[in-house]
N, C-alpha and C positions, 0 to 999 in steps of 0.2 A: 778103240775104233772111233773115227770121227763121225759125229752124229749130224744129220741134216735136219734142221729144226724149222727154219724160217724161210719164207719167201715174201715177195711184195704183195701177195694176196692176204697175208696176215697183217691186220691193221696196226698192231703194235710195232711190227717191223717197219712197215711203210712210214709210220709216224716218226720213228727213230731216224730213218734215212733222211726224211724231210728236214728234221731238226739239225742233223749233221751238216747238210748242205747249206742251210740258212746260217749256221754258226761260221762255217768256213767263208761264206760270202762276206760276213761282217768282219772277220779277221783279216781278210784281204789277201790270202795266199791262194794262188791258182791251184786248182785241184781237179781231179776226175775220180768218180767211182769206177773201179775196174773189176775184172774177174767175174765171179758168178752173179753178183748183183747187177753188173752192167748187162750181162746176158739176159737176166730176168727183165730189166727195164726195156731193152730193145724189143724183146719178145712180146711183152705185155702191151707196149705202145702199138705194135702192129696188130695184135689180136683185138684190141679195143677199137682200132680204126676199121678193121675188117668187119666186125660185128656191130659197129656203130653203137657201142655201149661202154660201160665202165667196168672196172675190175670186180666190184662186188656183185654185179649182175652176171658177169662171166662165171663166177664161182657157183652160182645157182643154176647155171645152164647144164642140164644133165646130158646134153648132146656133146659137150666139150669136156674131154678128159684133161684136167689141168696138169696132171702129172706127165702127160705126153709132151708138154711144152716147157715145164718149169722144173728145175732141180733145186731143191731147198738147200740151205746152208746154215752153218752156225758161226759164220764170220762175215765181215764186210771188208773189202779191200779198197784202200784209198791211195792214190798217188798224188803227192804234193810237190809243187815246184817252188823251190827257194832260190833267191838270187845268188846264193853262195853254194848252190848244189848240195845244201843240207849239211855243210861242214861245221857250221856253228851249232853245236849241240844245245847250248843254252837257249838259243832262239827256237830251235825245234822243240825243246822241252816246254817252252812258254806257249807255243802254238798248240801242242798236244794237251797241255793243262787247260788252256782256255776252251778248247773243243770239248774236253771231258766235263768241265764245269757247266758248259752250255747244255749238255745232254742230260746230266744227272738231275733227277727230280721226279715229281708226281704231276701228271697232266691228264686233263679231261679229253676223252676221245672226241673226234669230230661230230659223231652222232649223239654225244653227251650221255651215252649209256654205260661207258666203262671208264675206269681209271687205269692209266698206264704208269708204272713206276720203273724208272731206270736208275740202278744203283751201281756205282763204280766199285768193283770187288777186287780189281788188281790194277795198280797204276803202271805206267810205262810210256816211254816216248814212242815206241813202235808197235806195241801190242797191249793197249789197255783193254780190260775185260769188264763188261757190264752184265748184271743180272736183269732180266726183264720180267716184271710181274704185271698181271692183269687182274684188277679188282683185288680180292683177298687171296689169290693164288700166288704162291711163291714162284719166282721166275726161273727160266733157263738162262744159261750164260750165252753171251754174244761177244765175240772178240772183234776189235778194230785193228786191222793190219795196215799200219800207216807207213808207206814208202816215202822216203824223203831224198833219196839219191838215185842216180842213174843205175848203179849196180843192182838195185832192187827190181829192175825190169828183167825178170829171169830170162836169160838166154839170148835176148835180142841186142844186147850191147848198149853202149853209151848214146849213140847218135839219135835214137828214137824216143828216149824218155821225155825230153822237153817238147818235141814236136807233137807227140801223141796227146799230151796234156793240152797244149795250145790249140790243137785241132778238135778238142772235145766238143760234144754236142749237148745242149740243154734240152732235155725231154720233159714234157708236161703230160702226165698220164692221168686220166680221170679215175679216181678210186671209187667214189660214190657221188651222189648228187651234191654239187657245191664243194667237193673236196678232191683236190688233185695232189698227185705226187710230182714233185719237181726234183729232177736229178740230173746232174751233169756227168756224162759218161764218155768213154772213148767212142769214136765213130765205129760203125759195125766192122769194117775191114780190119781195124786195129785190135778190136776185141778178138776177132777170128785169128789174127796173126799171133797174138800172145798165147792163145789156146793151141794153135797148130805147133808152135815152137816147143811146147811141152808134151802134148798129146798123151796125157794120163787118161785113165778110164773116165774120170769126170769131165775132162776136156773133150773127149770124144762125144760124150752125151751133150755137152753144151754146144759143140759145133753142129751136131745133127739138129738140135732144137732150133738154134738161131737160123741156120740156113733154111730149114723147113718153113718157118714162118715168113722169112723174107721171100722165098720162092712163091709161097701161097699168096703173098701180097703183090706179086708181079714185079718184084724189085730185082734190079740187076746188081750183082756183086762186082765190085771193082777188082777184077782179077789182076790188072797191072799193078795195083797198089800192093796186093798180096805178094806178087813176084818181086817187087822192089824191096819189100821189107824182108822177105824170107830167103830169097836166092842169093848166093848158091849154098849157103850154110845148111839150110833146112830143106833141101831138095827132096829128100826121102819123106819127110813129114808132109810136105806139100803134096807129094804123090799119094800118100795115104789119105789126105783130106780129099783129093780129087776122087779117089775110089770110094770113099765113104759117102760123099754127097752127090756124085755123078756130075760134078762141075769140071769141064774140060779145061785144063790149065797147061800152057806151054811151060815145060820144066827146063828148057834150055836157056 
């Protein structure tokens, strides 16, 4: 059974995500974080703005049930944009290796109270796996799911892969005083669209969580963008999304 271990409220996970983004920026390959970590980032960005605070303070607020907003995970999904659509495996392998080399190591936490150790335990172009340790405690495993071709955008087809990455948003989320998470993610409607197209149990949870926090922030969801991406192929799933969230969407 898949275990759900980490979210951006865990400093060792947030630090890892930060380093991955910094490494990819240096490598110079366009990218976005997608999937569950993108949902977490959009959700936490809005919660921090709503309560005018940072993630570490939110975690201590007994009036906020973190689990009502955030689903933890044991992997990170990344979409990379290569000029050759990822056909050159040697180049893709080089990018993956440089990314893993940048992540592996022992680091001092931002508050200088803990040591984080990231150790590569399984190599791979598309799914390298790291163990994460904190201080003297042996770590749990965290997988990087690296998509490098349009076919890896499950269900939505070729035409959206490039544009979703190109339209990605850079979020800066306060984690603690003087310490921010910087993460590039799909825009909210594209996160929702990828989840709607699959509509597994965990996707349903992510959809509910993200829509809930967007609505609480007084944010309008771009329904026309959802229609453009999902119709006519996913008309039934879009109808399920409408019923789940109460958002009225023209399905014609």
